[in-house]
A tleap script that builds the chain and sets N, CA, C and O, in Angstrom:
source leaprc.protein.ff14SB
mol = sequence {
  NMET LYS MET LEU ASN MET ALA ASN GLY ARG
  PRO VAL THR VAL LYS GLN LEU PRO GLU LYS
  LEU SER VAL GLN GLN GLY ARG LEU PHE PHE
  ARG GLU VAL GLU THR CYS LEU ASN SER ASP
  ARG PRO ARG MET VAL LEU ASP CYS SER GLN
  VAL GLN GLN ILE ASP SER ALA GLY ILE HIE
  VAL LEU LEU ARG CYS LEU GLU GLU ALA MET
  LYS ARG ASN GLY ASP VAL LYS LEU ALA ALA
  ILE SER PRO ARG ALA ALA ALA THR LEU GLU
  LEU THR LYS VAL ASP ARG LEU PHE GLU THR
  PHE GLY SER ILE ALA ASP ALA VAL ASN SER
  PHE TYR GLN LEU PRO VAL PHE ALA LEU GLN
  GLN ALA LEU GLY GLN GLU TYR SER PRO ALA
  VAL SER GLN SER ALA CALA
}
set mol.1.N position { 0.844 -1.165 0.000 }
set mol.1.CA position { 0.000 0.000 0.000 }
set mol.1.C position { 0.895 1.235 0.000 }
set mol.1.O position { 1.786 1.360 0.840 }
set mol.2.N position { 0.661 2.135 -0.929 }
set mol.2.CA position { 1.445 3.357 -1.012 }
set mol.2.C position { 0.613 4.508 -0.475 }
set mol.2.O position { -0.598 4.569 -0.686 }
set mol.3.N position { 1.268 5.406 0.209 }
set mol.3.CA position { 0.605 6.630 0.645 }
set mol.3.C position { 1.236 7.767 -0.136 }
set mol.3.O position { 2.430 8.035 0.004 }
set mol.4.N position { 0.462 8.418 -0.937 }
set mol.4.CA position { 0.963 9.550 -1.702 }
set mol.4.C position { 0.441 10.814 -1.061 }
set mol.4.O position { -0.725 10.881 -0.673 }
set mol.5.N position { 1.284 11.806 -0.949 }
set mol.5.CA position { 0.870 13.051 -0.331 }
set mol.5.C position { 1.286 14.203 -1.232 }
set mol.5.O position { 2.475 14.478 -1.389 }
set mol.6.N position { 0.322 14.863 -1.813 }
set mol.6.CA position { 0.606 16.013 -2.667 }
set mol.6.C position { 0.847 17.223 -1.757 }
set mol.6.O position { 0.452 17.214 -0.592 }
set mol.7.N position { 1.480 18.238 -2.281 }
set mol.7.CA position { 1.783 19.438 -1.504 }
set mol.7.C position { 0.518 20.003 -0.875 }
set mol.7.O position { -0.488 20.202 -1.557 }
set mol.8.N position { 0.570 20.257 0.416 }
set mol.8.CA position { -0.526 20.850 1.180 }
set mol.8.C position { -1.829 20.056 1.096 }
set mol.8.O position { -2.903 20.625 1.288 }
set mol.9.N position { -1.758 18.771 0.818 }
set mol.9.CA position { -2.975 17.980 0.716 }
set mol.9.C position { -2.971 16.826 1.678 }
set mol.9.O position { -1.957 16.493 2.291 }
set mol.10.N position { -4.126 16.229 1.793 }
set mol.10.CA position { -4.257 15.033 2.615 }
set mol.10.C position { -3.713 13.849 1.833 }
set mol.10.O position { -3.719 13.881 0.602 }
set mol.11.N position { -3.248 12.816 2.499 }
set mol.11.CA position { -2.693 11.656 1.783 }
set mol.11.C position { -3.764 10.879 1.017 }
set mol.11.O position { -4.936 10.855 1.392 }
set mol.12.N position { -3.324 10.256 -0.051 }
set mol.12.CA position { -4.159 9.365 -0.849 }
set mol.12.C position { -3.512 7.985 -0.783 }
set mol.12.O position { -2.318 7.835 -1.044 }
set mol.13.N position { -4.300 6.991 -0.436 }
set mol.13.CA position { -3.800 5.626 -0.377 }
set mol.13.C position { -4.027 4.967 -1.733 }
set mol.13.O position { -5.120 5.044 -2.294 }
set mol.14.N position { -2.990 4.322 -2.253 }
set mol.14.CA position { -3.092 3.581 -3.505 }
set mol.14.C position { -2.889 2.113 -3.176 }
set mol.14.O position { -1.887 1.732 -2.570 }
set mol.15.N position { -3.852 1.290 -3.583 }
set mol.15.CA position { -3.784 -0.140 -3.290 }
set mol.15.C position { -4.061 -0.927 -4.560 }
set mol.15.O position { -5.043 -0.669 -5.255 }
set mol.16.N position { -3.196 -1.883 -4.861 }
set mol.16.CA position { -3.369 -2.707 -6.049 }
set mol.16.C position { -4.296 -3.873 -5.742 }
set mol.16.O position { -4.107 -4.592 -4.760 }
set mol.17.N position { -5.295 -4.050 -6.589 }
set mol.17.CA position { -6.206 -5.178 -6.454 }
set mol.17.C position { -5.521 -6.444 -6.978 }
set mol.17.O position { -4.678 -6.365 -7.872 }
set mol.18.N position { -5.876 -7.607 -6.429 }
set mol.18.CA position { -5.281 -8.850 -6.905 }
set mol.18.C position { -5.794 -9.233 -8.295 }
set mol.18.O position { -6.791 -8.688 -8.769 }
set mol.19.N position { -5.108 -10.165 -8.936 }
set mol.19.CA position { -5.493 -10.616 -10.280 }
set mol.19.C position { -6.891 -11.228 -10.291 }
set mol.19.O position { -7.671 -11.009 -11.218 }
set mol.20.N position { -7.194 -11.995 -9.253 }
set mol.20.CA position { -8.530 -12.572 -9.108 }
set mol.20.C position { -9.173 -11.939 -7.881 }
set mol.20.O position { -8.633 -12.008 -6.776 }
set mol.21.N position { -10.317 -11.332 -8.086 }
set mol.21.CA position { -11.031 -10.720 -6.962 }
set mol.21.C position { -12.323 -11.498 -6.770 }
set mol.21.O position { -13.369 -11.155 -7.321 }
set mol.22.N position { -12.219 -12.561 -5.966 }
set mol.22.CA position { -13.368 -13.407 -5.669 }
set mol.22.C position { -13.528 -13.471 -4.150 }
set mol.22.O position { -12.960 -12.642 -3.438 }
set mol.23.N position { -14.274 -14.421 -3.653 }
set mol.23.CA position { -14.621 -14.456 -2.225 }
set mol.23.C position { -13.396 -14.406 -1.316 }
set mol.23.O position { -13.271 -13.489 -0.504 }
set mol.24.N position { -12.503 -15.364 -1.439 }
set mol.24.CA position { -11.357 -15.438 -0.529 }
set mol.24.C position { -10.429 -14.236 -0.690 }
set mol.24.O position { -10.047 -13.609 0.298 }
set mol.25.N position { -10.070 -13.918 -1.919 }
set mol.25.CA position { -9.172 -12.792 -2.155 }
set mol.25.C position { -9.839 -11.474 -1.736 }
set mol.25.O position { -9.176 -10.560 -1.247 }
set mol.26.N position { -11.134 -11.396 -1.934 }
set mol.26.CA position { -11.875 -10.192 -1.547 }
set mol.26.C position { -11.845 -9.948 -0.048 }
set mol.26.O position { -11.675 -8.816 0.404 }
set mol.27.N position { -12.012 -11.018 0.718 }
set mol.27.CA position { -11.958 -10.891 2.183 }
set mol.27.C position { -10.579 -10.428 2.640 }
set mol.27.O position { -10.452 -9.531 3.474 }
set mol.28.N position { -9.552 -11.060 2.078 }
set mol.28.CA position { -8.182 -10.673 2.440 }
set mol.28.C position { -7.910 -9.225 2.070 }
set mol.28.O position { -7.330 -8.472 2.853 }
set mol.29.N position { -8.330 -8.842 0.878 }
set mol.29.CA position { -8.101 -7.477 0.420 }
set mol.29.C position { -8.808 -6.481 1.333 }
set mol.29.O position { -8.217 -5.475 1.726 }
set mol.30.N position { -10.063 -6.748 1.673 }
set mol.30.CA position { -10.803 -5.802 2.512 }
set mol.30.C position { -10.153 -5.657 3.880 }
set mol.30.O position { -10.108 -4.555 4.427 }
set mol.31.N position { -9.655 -6.743 4.435 }
set mol.31.CA position { -8.956 -6.655 5.733 }
set mol.31.C position { -7.731 -5.758 5.640 }
set mol.31.O position { -7.408 -5.029 6.577 }
set mol.32.N position { -7.042 -5.822 4.476 }
set mol.32.CA position { -5.848 -4.985 4.283 }
set mol.32.C position { -6.179 -3.496 4.240 }
set mol.32.O position { -5.411 -2.675 4.743 }
set mol.33.N position { -7.303 -3.148 3.651 }
set mol.33.CA position { -7.626 -1.727 3.470 }
set mol.33.C position { -8.578 -1.167 4.523 }
set mol.33.O position { -8.809 0.041 4.571 }
set mol.34.N position { -9.121 -2.022 5.350 }
set mol.34.CA position { -10.124 -1.600 6.329 }
set mol.34.C position { -9.628 -0.484 7.241 }
set mol.34.O position { -10.375 0.451 7.528 }
set mol.35.N position { -8.391 -0.566 7.695 }
set mol.35.CA position { -7.837 0.462 8.576 }
set mol.35.C position { -7.827 1.826 7.885 }
set mol.35.O position { -8.190 2.835 8.489 }
set mol.36.N position { -7.416 1.850 6.635 }
set mol.36.CA position { -7.390 3.111 5.882 }
set mol.36.C position { -8.791 3.672 5.696 }
set mol.36.O position { -8.999 4.883 5.772 }
set mol.37.N position { -9.744 2.792 5.454 }
set mol.37.CA position { -11.119 3.232 5.213 }
set mol.37.C position { -11.798 3.727 6.482 }
set mol.37.O position { -12.767 4.483 6.411 }
set mol.38.N position { -11.299 3.310 7.640 }
set mol.38.CA position { -11.894 3.726 8.899 }
set mol.38.C position { -11.343 5.058 9.404 }
set mol.38.O position { -11.701 5.504 10.494 }
set mol.39.N position { -10.485 5.688 8.627 }
set mol.39.CA position { -9.942 6.983 9.022 }
set mol.39.C position { -10.918 8.096 8.646 }
set mol.39.O position { -11.906 7.849 7.954 }
set mol.40.N position { -10.647 9.306 9.093 }
set mol.40.CA position { -11.488 10.450 8.764 }
set mol.40.C position { -11.231 10.873 7.315 }
set mol.40.O position { -10.083 11.106 6.936 }
set mol.41.N position { -12.275 10.974 6.514 }
set mol.41.CA position { -12.223 11.379 5.107 }
set mol.41.C position { -11.183 10.577 4.307 }
set mol.41.O position { -10.257 11.155 3.738 }
set mol.42.N position { -11.339 9.257 4.265 }
set mol.42.CA position { -10.366 8.440 3.532 }
set mol.42.C position { -10.380 8.740 2.035 }
set mol.42.O position { -11.432 8.984 1.444 }
set mol.43.N position { -9.210 8.715 1.446 }
set mol.43.CA position { -9.037 8.909 0.004 }
set mol.43.C position { -8.263 7.716 -0.496 }
set mol.43.O position { -7.121 7.493 -0.093 }
set mol.44.N position { -8.885 6.938 -1.382 }
set mol.44.CA position { -8.242 5.725 -1.839 }
set mol.44.C position { -8.387 5.570 -3.346 }
set mol.44.O position { -9.443 5.828 -3.924 }
set mol.45.N position { -7.295 5.142 -3.958 }
set mol.45.CA position { -7.283 4.791 -5.376 }
set mol.45.C position { -6.995 3.303 -5.449 }
set mol.45.O position { -6.019 2.820 -4.875 }
set mol.46.N position { -7.849 2.582 -6.158 }
set mol.46.CA position { -7.635 1.153 -6.346 }
set mol.46.C position { -7.057 0.938 -7.740 }
set mol.46.O position { -7.681 1.267 -8.749 }
set mol.47.N position { -5.858 0.382 -7.769 }
set mol.47.CA position { -5.163 0.075 -9.021 }
set mol.47.C position { -5.726 -1.242 -9.549 }
set mol.47.O position { -5.502 -2.302 -8.965 }
set mol.48.N position { -6.452 -1.164 -10.650 }
set mol.48.CA position { -7.137 -2.335 -11.215 }
set mol.48.C position { -6.383 -2.957 -12.385 }
set mol.48.O position { -6.936 -3.803 -13.088 }
set mol.49.N position { -5.148 -2.560 -12.605 }
set mol.49.CA position { -4.407 -2.989 -13.795 }
set mol.49.C position { -4.151 -4.490 -13.852 }
set mol.49.O position { -4.028 -5.045 -14.944 }
set mol.50.N position { -4.070 -5.153 -12.717 }
set mol.50.CA position { -3.773 -6.588 -12.692 }
set mol.50.C position { -5.033 -7.467 -12.666 }
set mol.50.O position { -4.946 -8.684 -12.832 }
set mol.51.N position { -6.192 -6.853 -12.459 }
set mol.51.CA position { -7.429 -7.631 -12.312 }
set mol.51.C position { -7.814 -8.276 -13.643 }
set mol.51.O position { -8.026 -7.589 -14.642 }
set mol.52.N position { -7.899 -9.586 -13.639 }
set mol.52.CA position { -8.328 -10.334 -14.823 }
set mol.52.C position { -9.672 -11.022 -14.601 }
set mol.52.O position { -10.402 -11.311 -15.549 }
set mol.53.N position { -9.982 -11.278 -13.331 }
set mol.53.CA position { -11.235 -11.967 -13.018 }
set mol.53.C position { -11.873 -11.303 -11.808 }
set mol.53.O position { -11.239 -11.140 -10.766 }
set mol.54.N position { -13.136 -10.923 -11.961 }
set mol.54.CA position { -13.876 -10.336 -10.850 }
set mol.54.C position { -15.284 -10.924 -10.881 }
set mol.54.O position { -15.968 -10.880 -11.903 }
set mol.55.N position { -15.701 -11.474 -9.745 }
set mol.55.CA position { -17.042 -12.046 -9.676 }
set mol.55.C position { -17.913 -11.194 -8.760 }
set mol.55.O position { -17.509 -10.108 -8.344 }
set mol.56.N position { -19.103 -11.689 -8.448 }
set mol.56.CA position { -20.030 -10.899 -7.635 }
set mol.56.C position { -19.453 -10.595 -6.255 }
set mol.56.O position { -19.714 -9.529 -5.698 }
set mol.57.N position { -18.682 -11.507 -5.706 }
set mol.57.CA position { -18.047 -11.259 -4.403 }
set mol.57.C position { -17.012 -10.144 -4.512 }
set mol.57.O position { -16.887 -9.319 -3.607 }
set mol.58.N position { -16.269 -10.118 -5.618 }
set mol.58.CA position { -15.297 -9.048 -5.846 }
set mol.58.C position { -15.971 -7.699 -6.006 }
set mol.58.O position { -15.493 -6.690 -5.487 }
set mol.59.N position { -17.076 -7.684 -6.723 }
set mol.59.CA position { -17.836 -6.441 -6.890 }
set mol.59.C position { -18.360 -5.972 -5.537 }
set mol.59.O position { -18.368 -4.777 -5.243 }
set mol.60.N position { -18.797 -6.925 -4.720 }
set mol.60.CA position { -19.263 -6.580 -3.379 }
set mol.60.C position { -18.150 -5.915 -2.570 }
set mol.60.O position { -18.408 -4.972 -1.822 }
set mol.61.N position { -16.928 -6.394 -2.710 }
set mol.61.CA position { -15.786 -5.803 -1.999 }
set mol.61.C position { -15.576 -4.356 -2.448 }
set mol.61.O position { -15.370 -3.471 -1.617 }
set mol.62.N position { -15.627 -4.118 -3.755 }
set mol.62.CA position { -15.474 -2.746 -4.258 }
set mol.62.C position { -16.557 -1.834 -3.691 }
set mol.62.O position { -16.277 -0.720 -3.247 }
set mol.63.N position { -17.786 -2.318 -3.712 }
set mol.63.CA position { -18.902 -1.515 -3.197 }
set mol.63.C position { -18.781 -1.285 -1.696 }
set mol.63.O position { -19.128 -0.214 -1.199 }
set mol.64.N position { -18.294 -2.281 -0.980 }
set mol.64.CA position { -18.107 -2.126 0.470 }
set mol.64.C position { -17.023 -1.089 0.769 }
set mol.64.O position { -17.160 -0.294 1.699 }
set mol.65.N position { -15.944 -1.098 -0.023 }
set mol.65.CA position { -14.895 -0.085 0.149 }
set mol.65.C position { -15.472 1.311 -0.067 }
set mol.65.O position { -15.221 2.223 0.720 }
set mol.66.N position { -16.243 1.468 -1.136 }
set mol.66.CA position { -16.853 2.762 -1.431 }
set mol.66.C position { -17.806 3.188 -0.316 }
set mol.66.O position { -17.793 4.341 0.115 }
set mol.67.N position { -18.622 2.258 0.142 }
set mol.67.CA position { -19.582 2.550 1.202 }
set mol.67.C position { -18.876 3.009 2.485 }
set mol.67.O position { -19.266 4.007 3.090 }
set mol.68.N position { -17.841 2.278 2.890 }
set mol.68.CA position { -17.125 2.631 4.118 }
set mol.68.C position { -16.458 4.004 3.994 }
set mol.68.O position { -16.462 4.790 4.941 }
set mol.69.N position { -15.886 4.284 2.820 }
set mol.69.CA position { -15.252 5.595 2.612 }
set mol.69.C position { -16.296 6.706 2.656 }
set mol.69.O position { -16.072 7.745 3.276 }
set mol.70.N position { -17.420 6.493 2.010 }
set mol.70.CA position { -18.451 7.536 1.954 }
set mol.70.C position { -19.083 7.799 3.317 }
set mol.70.O position { -19.509 8.920 3.594 }
set mol.71.N position { -19.147 6.789 4.162 }
set mol.71.CA position { -19.670 6.971 5.531 }
set mol.71.C position { -18.830 7.992 6.286 }
set mol.71.O position { -19.314 8.656 7.203 }
set mol.72.N position { -17.578 8.107 5.894 }
set mol.72.CA position { -16.639 8.994 6.586 }
set mol.72.C position { -16.248 10.186 5.705 }
set mol.72.O position { -15.175 10.767 5.871 }
set mol.73.N position { -17.128 10.538 4.773 }
set mol.73.CA position { -16.912 11.674 3.860 }
set mol.73.C position { -15.663 11.519 3.000 }
set mol.73.O position { -14.999 12.504 2.679 }
set mol.74.N position { -15.349 10.294 2.631 }
set mol.74.CA position { -14.208 10.030 1.769 }
set mol.74.C position { -14.657 9.519 0.420 }
set mol.74.O position { -15.836 9.599 0.077 }
set mol.75.N position { -13.716 8.995 -0.345 }
set mol.75.CA position { -14.044 8.484 -1.672 }
set mol.75.C position { -13.045 7.408 -2.079 }
set mol.75.O position { -11.913 7.372 -1.596 }
set mol.76.N position { -13.485 6.540 -2.969 }
set mol.76.CA position { -12.655 5.507 -3.568 }
set mol.76.C position { -12.779 5.670 -5.077 }
set mol.76.O position { -13.885 5.767 -5.608 }
set mol.77.N position { -11.645 5.698 -5.761 }
set mol.77.CA position { -11.623 5.844 -7.217 }
set mol.77.C position { -10.872 4.676 -7.815 }
set mol.77.O position { -9.975 4.109 -7.189 }
set mol.78.N position { -11.246 4.321 -9.034 }
set mol.78.CA position { -10.621 3.190 -9.720 }
set mol.78.C position { -9.681 3.702 -10.800 }
set mol.78.O position { -9.976 4.685 -11.480 }
set mol.79.N position { -8.544 3.024 -10.951 }
set mol.79.CA position { -7.545 3.449 -11.946 }
set mol.79.C position { -7.030 2.260 -12.735 }
set mol.79.O position { -6.969 1.139 -12.229 }
set mol.80.N position { -6.658 2.521 -13.987 }
set mol.80.CA position { -6.001 1.550 -14.863 }
set mol.80.C position { -6.774 0.236 -14.931 }
set mol.80.O position { -6.207 -0.835 -14.715 }
set mol.81.N position { -8.046 0.320 -15.226 }
set mol.81.CA position { -8.900 -0.865 -15.254 }
set mol.81.C position { -8.586 -1.702 -16.492 }
set mol.81.O position { -8.581 -1.192 -17.612 }
set mol.82.N position { -8.327 -2.982 -16.279 }
set mol.82.CA position { -8.057 -3.883 -17.396 }
set mol.82.C position { -9.338 -4.037 -18.223 }
set mol.82.O position { -10.438 -3.887 -17.690 }
set mol.83.N position { -9.206 -4.333 -19.511 }
set mol.83.CA position { -10.397 -4.475 -20.358 }
set mol.83.C position { -11.392 -5.521 -19.839 }
set mol.83.O position { -12.603 -5.318 -19.918 }
set mol.84.N position { -10.886 -6.623 -19.318 }
set mol.84.CA position { -11.784 -7.664 -18.781 }
set mol.84.C position { -12.562 -7.170 -17.574 }
set mol.84.O position { -13.771 -7.379 -17.478 }
set mol.85.N position { -11.870 -6.518 -16.658 }
set mol.85.CA position { -12.536 -6.000 -15.467 }
set mol.85.C position { -13.513 -4.893 -15.856 }
set mol.85.O position { -14.601 -4.801 -15.289 }
set mol.86.N position { -13.134 -4.056 -16.813 }
set mol.86.CA position { -14.010 -2.971 -17.270 }
set mol.86.C position { -15.308 -3.538 -17.832 }
set mol.86.O position { -16.383 -2.990 -17.586 }
set mol.87.N position { -15.214 -4.628 -18.582 }
set mol.87.CA position { -16.407 -5.249 -19.155 }
set mol.87.C position { -17.342 -5.753 -18.061 }
set mol.87.O position { -18.559 -5.587 -18.153 }
set mol.88.N position { -16.779 -6.361 -17.040 }
set mol.88.CA position { -17.594 -6.867 -15.926 }
set mol.88.C position { -18.245 -5.723 -15.166 }
set mol.88.O position { -19.425 -5.797 -14.826 }
set mol.89.N position { -17.490 -4.667 -14.897 }
set mol.89.CA position { -18.041 -3.518 -14.172 }
set mol.89.C position { -19.142 -2.843 -14.982 }
set mol.89.O position { -20.138 -2.385 -14.422 }
set mol.90.N position { -18.965 -2.781 -16.295 }
set mol.90.CA position { -19.979 -2.170 -17.153 }
set mol.90.C position { -21.236 -3.041 -17.209 }
set mol.90.O position { -22.354 -2.534 -17.126 }
set mol.91.N position { -21.048 -4.326 -17.347 }
set mol.91.CA position { -22.172 -5.257 -17.421 }
set mol.91.C position { -23.030 -5.197 -16.161 }
set mol.91.O position { -24.256 -5.273 -16.237 }
set mol.92.N position { -22.392 -5.062 -15.015 }
set mol.92.CA position { -23.105 -5.004 -13.736 }
set mol.92.C position { -23.516 -3.587 -13.355 }
set mol.92.O position { -24.158 -3.375 -12.326 }
set mol.93.N position { -23.144 -2.624 -14.184 }
set mol.93.CA position { -23.450 -1.197 -13.990 }
set mol.93.C position { -22.765 -0.586 -12.763 }
set mol.93.O position { -23.116 0.514 -12.336 }
set mol.94.N position { -21.805 -1.293 -12.210 }
set mol.94.CA position { -21.043 -0.793 -11.064 }
set mol.94.C position { -20.122 0.345 -11.508 }
set mol.94.O position { -19.760 1.200 -10.701 }
set mol.95.N position { -19.744 0.357 -12.780 }
set mol.95.CA position { -18.865 1.409 -13.293 }
set mol.95.C position { -19.467 2.796 -13.113 }
set mol.95.O position { -18.736 3.785 -13.069 }
set mol.96.N position { -20.782 2.880 -13.008 }
set mol.96.CA position { -21.470 4.172 -12.833 }
set mol.96.C position { -21.308 4.750 -11.434 }
set mol.96.O position { -21.535 5.941 -11.217 }
set mol.97.N position { -20.920 3.914 -10.499 }
set mol.97.CA position { -20.813 4.348 -9.101 }
set mol.97.C position { -19.441 4.886 -8.736 }
set mol.97.O position { -19.284 5.560 -7.717 }
set mol.98.N position { -18.452 4.592 -9.561 }
set mol.98.CA position { -17.068 4.986 -9.274 }
set mol.98.C position { -16.572 5.977 -10.315 }
set mol.98.O position { -16.945 5.906 -11.487 }
set mol.99.N position { -15.727 6.900 -9.873 }
set mol.99.CA position { -14.956 7.693 -10.818 }
set mol.99.C position { -13.814 6.802 -11.271 }
set mol.99.O position { -13.141 6.181 -10.448 }
set mol.100.N position { -13.594 6.739 -12.578 }
set mol.100.CA position { -12.527 5.891 -13.100 }
set mol.100.C position { -11.532 6.727 -13.893 }
set mol.100.O position { -11.891 7.736 -14.501 }
set mol.101.N position { -10.279 6.291 -13.876 }
set mol.101.CA position { -9.192 7.020 -14.525 }
set mol.101.C position { -8.281 6.049 -15.253 }
set mol.101.O position { -8.149 4.892 -14.854 }
set mol.102.N position { -7.659 6.518 -16.314 }
set mol.102.CA position { -6.756 5.698 -17.105 }
set mol.102.C position { -5.453 5.387 -16.399 }
set mol.102.O position { -4.819 4.368 -16.675 }
set mol.103.N position { -5.049 6.263 -15.485 }
set mol.103.CA position { -3.783 6.044 -14.774 }
set mol.103.C position { -3.944 6.323 -13.287 }
set mol.103.O position { -4.861 7.023 -12.858 }
set mol.104.N position { -3.034 5.760 -12.524 }
set mol.104.CA position { -3.038 5.985 -11.074 }
set mol.104.C position { -2.783 7.464 -10.784 }
set mol.104.O position { -3.428 8.053 -9.917 }
set mol.105.N position { -1.845 8.054 -11.508 }
set mol.105.CA position { -1.513 9.468 -11.283 }
set mol.105.C position { -2.731 10.363 -11.503 }
set mol.105.O position { -2.975 11.281 -10.720 }
set mol.106.N position { -3.497 10.101 -12.568 }
set mol.106.CA position { -4.696 10.902 -12.823 }
set mol.106.C position { -5.715 10.748 -11.695 }
set mol.106.O position { -6.347 11.721 -11.284 }
set mol.107.N position { -5.869 9.530 -11.201 }
set mol.107.CA position { -6.810 9.285 -10.106 }
set mol.107.C position { -6.368 10.005 -8.831 }
set mol.107.O position { -7.186 10.634 -8.161 }
set mol.108.N position { -5.097 9.918 -8.500 }
set mol.108.CA position { -4.579 10.594 -7.307 }
set mol.108.C position { -4.742 12.108 -7.455 }
set mol.108.O position { -5.203 12.777 -6.531 }
set mol.109.N position { -4.365 12.642 -8.610 }
set mol.109.CA position { -4.471 14.089 -8.838 }
set mol.109.C position { -5.902 14.586 -8.759 }
set mol.109.O position { -6.137 15.738 -8.392 }
set mol.110.N position { -6.860 13.738 -9.096 }
set mol.110.CA position { -8.266 14.163 -9.066 }
set mol.110.C position { -8.722 14.536 -7.657 }
set mol.110.O position { -9.667 15.309 -7.499 }
set mol.111.N position { -8.071 14.002 -6.646 }
set mol.111.CA position { -8.424 14.360 -5.270 }
set mol.111.C position { -8.003 15.789 -4.936 }
set mol.111.O position { -8.487 16.369 -3.963 }
set mol.112.N position { -7.112 16.352 -5.731 }
set mol.112.CA position { -6.582 17.685 -5.447 }
set mol.112.C position { -7.103 18.749 -6.407 }
set mol.112.O position { -6.631 19.886 -6.392 }
set mol.113.N position { -8.070 18.385 -7.236 }
set mol.113.CA position { -8.636 19.338 -8.182 }
set mol.113.C position { -10.014 19.757 -7.725 }
set mol.113.O position { -10.731 18.981 -7.092 }
set mol.114.N position { -10.381 20.973 -8.041 }
set mol.114.CA position { -11.692 21.489 -7.707 }
set mol.114.C position { -12.729 20.822 -8.610 }
set mol.114.O position { -12.567 20.833 -9.831 }
set mol.115.N position { -13.784 20.244 -8.047 }
set mol.115.CA position { -14.815 19.633 -8.883 }
set mol.115.C position { -15.472 20.660 -9.802 }
set mol.115.O position { -15.539 21.841 -9.463 }
set mol.116.N position { -15.949 20.224 -10.947 }
set mol.116.CA position { -16.539 21.120 -11.944 }
set mol.116.C position { -17.709 21.902 -11.368 }
set mol.116.O position { -17.823 23.104 -11.611 }
set mol.117.N position { -18.589 21.240 -10.604 }
set mol.117.CA position { -19.748 21.956 -10.074 }
set mol.117.C position { -19.333 23.056 -9.107 }
set mol.117.O position { -19.976 24.105 -9.056 }
set mol.118.N position { -18.281 22.835 -8.347 }
set mol.118.CA position { -17.789 23.859 -7.426 }
set mol.118.C position { -17.209 25.031 -8.212 }
set mol.118.O position { -17.378 26.189 -7.828 }
set mol.119.N position { -16.526 24.725 -9.314 }
set mol.119.CA position { -15.994 25.772 -10.174 }
set mol.119.C position { -17.122 26.604 -10.762 }
set mol.119.O position { -17.027 27.831 -10.811 }
set mol.120.N position { -18.176 25.956 -11.203 }
set mol.120.CA position { -19.319 26.671 -11.767 }
set mol.120.C position { -19.957 27.577 -10.724 }
set mol.120.O position { -20.325 28.711 -11.030 }
set mol.121.N position { -20.092 27.090 -9.498 }
set mol.121.CA position { -20.664 27.917 -8.425 }
set mol.121.C position { -19.761 29.095 -8.104 }
set mol.121.O position { -20.239 30.201 -7.851 }
set mol.122.N position { -18.453 28.857 -8.114 }
set mol.122.CA position { -17.509 29.922 -7.801 }
set mol.122.C position { -17.545 31.014 -8.870 }
set mol.122.O position { -17.404 32.196 -8.557 }
set mol.123.N position { -17.732 30.621 -10.125 }
set mol.123.CA position { -17.775 31.583 -11.224 }
set mol.123.C position { -19.155 32.222 -11.379 }
set mol.123.O position { -19.302 33.243 -12.052 }
set mol.124.N position { -20.153 31.620 -10.758 }
set mol.124.CA position { -21.501 32.175 -10.840 }
set mol.124.C position { -22.338 31.445 -11.864 }
set mol.124.O position { -21.826 30.660 -12.663 }
set mol.125.N position { -23.603 31.706 -11.833 }
set mol.125.CA position { -24.554 31.025 -12.701 }
set mol.125.C position { -24.376 31.379 -14.173 }
set mol.125.O position { -24.789 30.609 -15.039 }
set mol.126.N position { -23.767 32.532 -14.477 }
set mol.126.CA position { -23.623 32.919 -15.879 }
set mol.126.C position { -22.677 32.010 -16.647 }
set mol.126.O position { -22.696 31.992 -17.878 }
set mol.127.N position { -21.840 31.247 -15.925 }
set mol.127.CA position { -20.929 30.336 -16.603 }
set mol.127.C position { -21.625 29.015 -16.855 }
set mol.127.O position { -22.231 28.442 -15.949 }
set mol.128.N position { -21.539 28.533 -18.077 }
set mol.128.CA position { -22.069 27.235 -18.427 }
set mol.128.C position { -21.200 26.656 -19.513 }
set mol.128.O position { -20.899 27.348 -20.486 }
set mol.129.N position { -20.774 25.382 -19.382 }
set mol.129.CA position { -19.932 24.805 -20.435 }
set mol.129.C position { -20.604 24.860 -21.803 }
set mol.129.O position { -19.923 25.049 -22.811 }
set mol.130.N position { -21.927 24.697 -21.860 }
set mol.130.CA position { -22.629 24.745 -23.136 }
set mol.130.C position { -22.539 26.133 -23.741 }
set mol.130.O position { -22.348 26.279 -24.948 }
set mol.131.N position { -22.675 27.158 -22.901 }
set mol.131.CA position { -22.579 28.533 -23.386 }
set mol.131.C position { -21.166 28.834 -23.832 }
set mol.131.O position { -20.963 29.487 -24.856 }
set mol.132.N position { -20.177 28.363 -23.068 }
set mol.132.CA position { -18.780 28.613 -23.424 }
set mol.132.C position { -18.407 27.968 -24.747 }
set mol.132.O position { -17.681 28.557 -25.549 }
set mol.133.N position { -18.903 26.760 -24.975 }
set mol.133.CA position { -18.577 26.065 -26.220 }
set mol.133.C position { -19.271 26.715 -27.407 }
set mol.133.O position { -18.686 26.813 -28.486 }
set mol.134.N position { -20.516 27.161 -27.221 }
set mol.134.CA position { -21.228 27.745 -28.342 }
set mol.134.C position { -20.679 29.143 -28.692 }
set mol.134.O position { -20.806 29.602 -29.827 }
set mol.135.N position { -20.077 29.796 -27.715 }
set mol.135.CA position { -19.524 31.128 -27.969 }
set mol.135.C position { -18.211 31.046 -28.731 }
set mol.135.O position { -17.793 32.020 -29.358 }
set mol.136.N position { -17.555 29.881 -28.680 }
set mol.136.CA position { -16.253 29.712 -29.323 }
set mol.136.C position { -16.341 29.567 -30.821 }
set mol.136.O position { -15.317 29.417 -31.488 }
savepdb mol mol.pdb
quit
């Protein structure tokens, strides 16, 4: 487990998922990350690059990680999802619940960027991406 800390930011935990995420591996994995998820405002990136097989128990583990983080005002993001795992997440519609990124660095950096809706509020109601694009 890596702890990355950007300048003036809270740490982000990066954890690599196993190649097979099924019942037994899922239990072991959750025990490994449980301490991090029980902290105040946990920030976690799950590296999915090695995942080749994920079943319903594995999906349950991902959802449990997200649930535990959200209970504490945190978040879990997925990075570098293998094509096989991406297909399973899409088929089960779980992909809609997570922010996903092509790389670990992009996922980690996303914790330090202002969300689009906050930017829109800061700039005021007159700003709209649709208006900006049509004006160009």
